[in-house]
C-alpha positions in Angstrom: 7.1 23.7 16.0 5.9 22.6 12.5 7.0 19.4 11.0 8.9 21.2 8.2 10.8 23.4 10.8 11.7 20.4 12.9 12.9 18.5 9.8 15.2 21.4 8.9 16.8 21.2 12.3 17.9 17.6 11.7 21.3 16.9 10.1 21.0 16.7 6.3 21.6 13.0 6.3 18.7 12.4 8.7 16.1 14.8 7.3 14.0 12.1 5.6 13.2 10.7 9.0 11.2 13.8 9.7 8.4 12.2 7.6 6.3 9.5 9.2 5.8 7.9 5.8 9.6 7.6 5.3 10.1 6.2 8.8 7.8 3.4 8.0 9.4 2.9 4.6 12.9 2.8 6.1 11.8 0.4 8.8 10.4 -1.9 6.2 13.6 -1.6 4.2 15.7 -2.5 7.2 13.7 -5.6 7.9 13.7 -6.6 4.2 17.4 -6.2 3.9 18.0 -8.2 7.2 15.7 -10.9 5.9 17.6 -11.2 2.6 20.9 -11.3 4.5 19.7 -14.1 6.7 18.3 -16.1 3.7 21.5 -15.8 1.8 23.5 -17.7 4.4 20.6 -20.0 5.3 20.2 -21.2 1.7 23.9 -22.2 1.5 23.9 -24.1 4.8 20.5 -25.7 4.1 22.0 -27.1 0.8 25.0 -28.4 2.8 22.6 -29.8 5.4 21.0 -31.9 2.7 24.4 -33.4 1.8 25.0 -31.0 -1.1 28.6 -30.1 -2.1 30.0 -27.1 -4.0 28.2 -28.0 -7.2 24.8 -28.0 -5.5 25.6 -24.7 -3.6 26.6 -23.1 -6.9 23.4 -24.4 -8.5 21.2 -22.9 -5.8 23.0 -19.5 -5.7 23.0 -19.5 -9.5 19.3 -20.0 -9.7 18.8 -17.1 -7.3 20.9 -15.0 -9.6 18.9 -16.1 -12.7 15.6 -15.3 -10.9 16.9 -11.9 -10.1 18.1 -11.2 -13.7 15.0 -12.4 -15.5 12.5 -10.6 -13.2 14.0 -7.2 -13.0 12.8 -5.8 -16.4 9.3 -7.2 -15.7 9.5 -5.6 -12.3 10.2 -2.2 -13.9 7.2 -2.5 -16.1 5.0 -3.5 -13.2 6.3 -0.6 -11.0 5.1 1.9 -13.7 1.7 0.3 -13.9 0.8 -0.8 -10.4 1.0 0.8 -6.9 4.6 0.4 -5.9 3.6 0.1 -2.3 1.4 -2.8 -3.1 4.2 -4.4 -5.0 6.7 -4.3 -2.1 4.0 -5.6 0.3 3.3 -8.5 -2.1 7.0 -9.3 -2.4 7.5 -9.5 1.3 4.5 -11.8 1.6 6.0 -14.1 -1.1 9.3 -14.1 0.8 7.6 -15.0 4.0 5.8 -17.8 2.4 8.9 -19.2 0.7 11.1 -19.0 3.8 8.4 -20.4 6.1 7.8 -23.3 3.6 11.5 -24.2 3.6 11.6 -24.1 7.4 8.5 -26.3 7.7 9.7 -28.8 5.1 13.1 -29.0 6.8 11.6 -29.5 10.3 9.2 -32.2 9.0 12.0 -33.9 7.1 10.5 -33.5 3.6 12.8 -30.9 2.3 14.6 -31.8 -0.9 17.0 -30.1 -3.4 14.2 -29.5 -6.0 12.2 -27.6 -3.3 15.3 -25.6 -2.3 15.9 -24.8 -6.0 12.4 -23.4 -6.4 12.8 -21.4 -3.2 16.2 -20.0 -4.4 14.6 -19.0 -7.7 11.7 -17.3 -6.0 14.0 -15.5 -3.6 15.9 -14.1 -6.6 12.7 -13.0 -8.3 11.6 -11.0 -5.2 15.0 -9.2 -5.2 14.9 -8.4 -8.9 11.4 -6.9 -8.6 12.0 -5.0 -5.3 14.6 -2.4 -6.5 12.5 -0.9 -9.4 9.4 -0.6 -7.1 11.4 0.9 -4.2 13.2 3.4 -6.5 9.9 4.5 -8.1 8.1 4.8 -4.8 10.7 6.9 -3.0 10.2 10.2 -4.8 6.5 10.0 -3.8 7.5 9.8 -0.1 10.2 12.4 0.4 10.9 15.9 -1.0 13.3 16.4 -3.9 15.9 18.0 -1.7 15.9 14.9 0.6 16.2 12.2 -2.1 20.0 12.3 -1.9 19.9 11.7 1.9 17.3 8.9 1.5 19.5 7.2 -1.1 22.4 7.6 1.3 20.5 6.0 4.1 19.8 3.0 1.8 23.5 2.9 1.0 24.4 2.7 4.6 21.7 0.1 5.6 22.5 -2.3 2.8 26.1 -3.3 3.8 25.2 -3.1 7.6 22.1 -5.3 7.4 22.3 -7.3 4.2 26.1 -8.0 4.2 26.9 -8.0 7.9 24.0 -8.3 10.5 21.8 -10.7 8.5 24.6 -13.2 7.8 26.0 -12.9 11.3 22.6 -13.6 13.0 22.0 -16.5 10.5 25.3 -18.0 11.3 24.7 -17.8 15.0 21.2 -19.3 14.8 22.5 -22.2 12.5 25.4 -22.8 14.9 23.1 -23.2 17.8 20.1 -24.9 16.1 19.8 -25.6 12.4 19.2 -23.8 9.0 15.4 -24.3 9.4 15.3 -22.0 12.4 17.3 -19.4 10.5 14.7 -19.6 7.7 12.0 -18.9 10.3 14.0 -15.8 11.4 14.0 -14.6 7.8 10.3 -15.2 7.4 9.5 -13.3 10.6 11.6 -10.3 9.4 9.7 -10.4 6.1 6.4 -10.3 8.0 7.6 -7.2 9.9 8.6 -5.5 6.6 5.2 -6.1 5.1 3.5 -4.7 8.2 5.6 -1.5 8.0 4.6 -1.1 4.4 0.9 -1.8 5.2 1.0 0.9 7.8 2.0 3.5 5.2 -0.6 5.7 3.6 -1.5 4.9 0.0 1.0 6.6 -2.4 -0.3 7.9 -5.8 0.8 6.2 -9.0 2.4 8.9 -11.1 1.2 7.9 -14.6 -1.6 8.9 -16.9 -4.2 6.2 -16.6 -4.9 6.5 -20.4 -1.5 5.0 -21.1 -2.5 1.8 -19.3 -5.4 1.0 -21.6 -5.5 -1.5 -24.5 -4.5 -5.1 -25.0 -2.3 -6.2 -22.0 0.5 -8.0 -24.0 0.8 -5.1 -26.5 0.8 -2.6 -23.7 3.5 -4.3 -21.8 5.7 -4.6 -24.9 5.1 -0.9 -25.6 6.2 -0.1 -22.0 9.4 -2.0 -22.4 10.2 -0.4 -25.8 9.4 3.0 -24.3 11.9 2.4 -21.5 14.7 1.4 -23.9 13.8 4.2 -26.2 14.2 6.7 -23.4 17.6 5.3 -22.5 18.9 5.6 -26.1 17.6 9.2 -26.3 19.3 10.2 -23.0 23.1 10.6 -23.2 23.7 10.7 -19.4 21.7 7.5 -19.0 23.2 5.4 -21.8 26.8 6.5 -21.1 26.5 5.6 -17.4 24.8 2.2 -18.0 27.3 1.2 -20.7 30.2 2.2 -18.5 28.6 0.3 -15.6 28.6 -2.9 -17.6 32.4 -2.6 -18.2 33.0 -1.8 -14.5 31.0 -4.7 -13.3 32.6 -7.1 -15.8 36.1 -6.0 -14.8 35.7 -5.9 -11.0 33.1 -8.3 -9.7 35.1 -11.4 -10.7 38.3 -10.4 -8.9 36.4 -9.2 -5.9 34.1 -12.3 -5.5 36.4 -15.0 -6.7 40.1 -14.1 -6.8 40.8 -12.2 -3.5 40.9 -15.4 -1.4 43.5 -16.9 -3.7 45.6 -13.7 -3.8 45.5 -13.6 0.0 46.6 -17.2 0.2 49.4 -16.8 -2.4 50.8 -13.5 -1.3 50.4 -13.3 2.5 49.4 -16.9 3.4 46.0 -15.6 4.5 42.9 -17.6 5.2 39.2 -17.1 5.7 39.7 -14.6 8.6 41.8 -12.3 6.3 39.2 -12.6 3.6 36.4 -11.6 6.0 38.4 -8.5 7.0 38.8 -7.4 3.4 35.1 -7.8 2.8 34.2 -6.0 6.0 36.5 -3.1 5.0 34.7 -3.0 1.6 31.4 -2.8 3.4 32.7 -0.1 5.8 33.9 2.0 2.9 30.6 1.6 1.2 28.7 2.7 4.4 30.9 5.7 5.0 30.9 6.8 1.4 27.1 6.6 1.4 26.9 8.6 4.7 29.2 11.3 3.3 27.1 11.8 0.1 23.9 11.7 2.2 25.3 14.6 4.2 26.1 17.0 1.4 24.1 18.9 -1.2 23.9 17.7 -4.7 27.2 18.9 -6.3 26.9 21.3 -9.2 29.2 19.0 -11.3 27.3 15.9 -10.3 28.0 13.9 -13.4 31.7 14.8 -13.5 32.1 13.8 -9.8 30.2 10.6 -10.3 32.2 9.5 -13.3 35.5 10.7 -11.8 35.0 8.6 -8.7 33.7 5.5 -10.5 36.5 5.8 -13.0 39.0 5.4 -10.3 37.1 2.9 -8.2 38.8 -0.1 -9.8 42.3 1.2 -9.2 42.5 -0.5 -5.7 42.5 -3.8 -7.5 46.0 -2.9 -8.8 47.1 -2.6 -5.2 45.7 -6.0 -4.4 47.5 -7.5 -7.3 50.9 -6.4 -6.0 50.2 -6.4 -2.3 52.6 -8.1 0.1 50.7 -7.5 3.3 47.2 -8.1 4.5 46.7 -4.5 5.6 47.2 -3.4 2.0 44.3 -5.7 0.9 42.1 -4.3 3.7 42.9 -0.6 2.8 42.3 -1.3 -0.9 39.0 -2.9 -0.1 37.9 0.1 2.0 38.9 2.6 -0.7 37.1 0.5 -3.3 33.9 0.4 -1.3 34.1 4.1 -0.7 34.6 5.0 -4.4 32.2 2.5 -5.7 29.2 3.0 -3.4 29.5 6.7 -2.5 28.6 7.8 -6.1 25.7 5.4 -6.1 23.9 7.9 -3.8 24.2 10.5 -6.6 23.2 8.0 -9.2 20.0 7.0 -7.4 19.1 10.6 -6.8 19.9 11.5 -10.5 17.4 8.8 -11.7 14.7 10.0 -9.3 15.0 13.6 -10.2 15.6 13.6 -13.9 13.7 10.5 -15.2 10.0 11.2 -15.9 7.9 9.7 -13.1 5.9 7.5 -15.4 9.2 5.9 -16.7 11.1 5.7 -13.4 10.3 2.0 -12.6 11.5 0.8 -16.1 14.6 2.9 -16.1 15.5 1.8 -12.5 15.0 -1.8 -13.7 17.4 -1.2 -16.6 19.9 0.1 -14.1 19.5 -2.9 -11.8 19.6 -5.3 -14.8 22.9 -3.9 -16.0 24.3 -4.2 -12.4 23.6 -7.9 -12.1 23.5 -9.4 -15.6 27.2 -9.5 -16.2 28.1 -10.3 -12.6 28.0 -14.1 -13.1 29.9 -13.7 -16.3 32.6 -11.8 -14.6 32.8 -14.4 -11.8 32.9 -17.2 -14.4 35.7 -15.6 -16.3 37.9 -14.6 -13.4 39.5 -17.9 -12.6 40.2 -19.1 -16.2 41.7 -15.7 -17.0 43.9 -15.8 -13.9 45.1 -19.3 -14.8 46.2 -18.0 -18.2 47.8 -14.7 -17.4 48.4 -15.0 -13.6 46.7 -13.5 -10.6 48.9 -10.3 -10.5 48.3 -9.5 -14.1 44.6 -10.2 -13.8 44.2 -7.8 -10.9 46.3 -5.1 -12.6 44.4 -5.4 -15.9 41.0 -5.4 -14.3 41.9 -2.4 -12.2 43.2 -0.3 -15.1 40.7 -1.2 -17.9 37.7 0.8 -16.6 39.6 4.1 -16.3 39.9 4.9 -20.0 36.3 3.8 -20.6 35.1 6.2 -18.0 36.8 9.0 -19.8 35.6 7.9 -23.2 31.9 7.7 -22.2 32.1 11.0 -20.3 33.5 12.7 -23.4 31.2 10.9 -25.9 28.1 12.0 -24.0 29.4 15.5 -23.3 28.4 15.1 -19.7 30.0 18.4 -18.6 27.5 20.2 -20.8 24.6 18.1 -19.7 25.1 18.8 -16.0 25.3 22.5 -16.5 22.2 22.5 -18.7 20.3 20.5 -16.1 21.3 21.7 -12.6 19.8 19.8 -9.7 19.4 22.6 -7.2 17.9 21.7 -3.9 14.4 23.2 -3.4 13.4 23.0 0.2 10.2 20.9 0.9 9.3 20.6 -2.7 8.0 17.2 -3.8 10.4 15.3 -6.0 7.9 15.1 -8.8 8.1 18.9 -9.2 11.4 18.6 -11.0 11.2 19.2 -14.7 12.7 16.2 -16.5 14.9 15.8 -19.6 12.5 14.5 -22.2 9.1 15.5 -20.9 7.6 17.5 -18.1 6.3 15.9 -15.0 3.1 17.9 -15.5 2.3 15.6 -18.4 1.4 12.9 -15.8 -1.6 12.8 -13.6 -1.8 11.3 -10.2 -4.2 8.6 -9.2 -4.4 7.1 -5.7 -3.3 3.5 -5.5 -5.9 0.9 -4.6 
């Protein structure tokens, strides 16, 4: 039986695993997400182990966020200029070195807050640069009709490994030993991820080499300008990114900051109830990703995406008026389902309609928008709630994104765009064969990565 025939016999959500290249990429992704999940908890408890309080923990996690934000646009430029496979290998090597250094310093008794601050910043930088490289690499690994399934697999793995398994293992290791040993676990997982990526065959860089010539600084600035220019010329792109900024600003603060206080005030809940709500959000995200990984690209993909995202904040209204813990849990599940499910369509949309030579930069803009206002939202949530009250804050934040979703959908005329650019599945055709909005993929030559 040929590999293509055996792939078609797999369920749609699992078809990418018919490719050996993707199996290695997915294994590396799993280990990378697990490593990041372990490090997230390890960093907090290592700060506490050094005698740090909430201020020091906030500083460390804030530095990680800053590193992520400031590196993502540069990561997009790099992903369009250098082998994406080489980038993700290098990032895992850096993570391994950082995590191992923290562990060794802790074991030998020389670890200090400045060292942890640098480690936190470097960890954030690797996260910010990973997403553009991974997003630009994936279309060179799987066929166009399997991109949606591959993005769904990532959507399933992220909450399971990064938000659940990694922190759980880290907590268990720290409880038995110390944060230093958990940092070693993260370092070993990063080594495993790098080895998986090394085992992959070289993947061509989909860009005309002539565009990479000239003075380096001027060329990089031109690359950034070209990415922003493409966004402004592309209605489906700017409308989605602008709406995403509003959605993130309205929802992340209540989710990350206010839910524990709402639980305590309304149902006398504690940390256990909070963990159940977060687990329900993660479960909804995983199930939503699996559902969208299992279906064909909808004909009205932009309408469906905006429709679900437009309503994804409504569960916050339920949390604002909830009088029982189960209402918070159900609202968290629905929110995860509506928020992360369409992310599968969005990732596939980027990879199938953005020109290959621009994909890294556009993916970095997407990631930048997703994270840049997150700390702002979290910083504003508590002061706003103090002024207008918890219930009003949840209700307002749940309702505000809805009219904006409709406004951007209408302003960009997305119902016309999706009919003019259907994303029909074409069995076993490489993702780069899709003709893109602003320029044809045939304008870009392939060159093997070194």
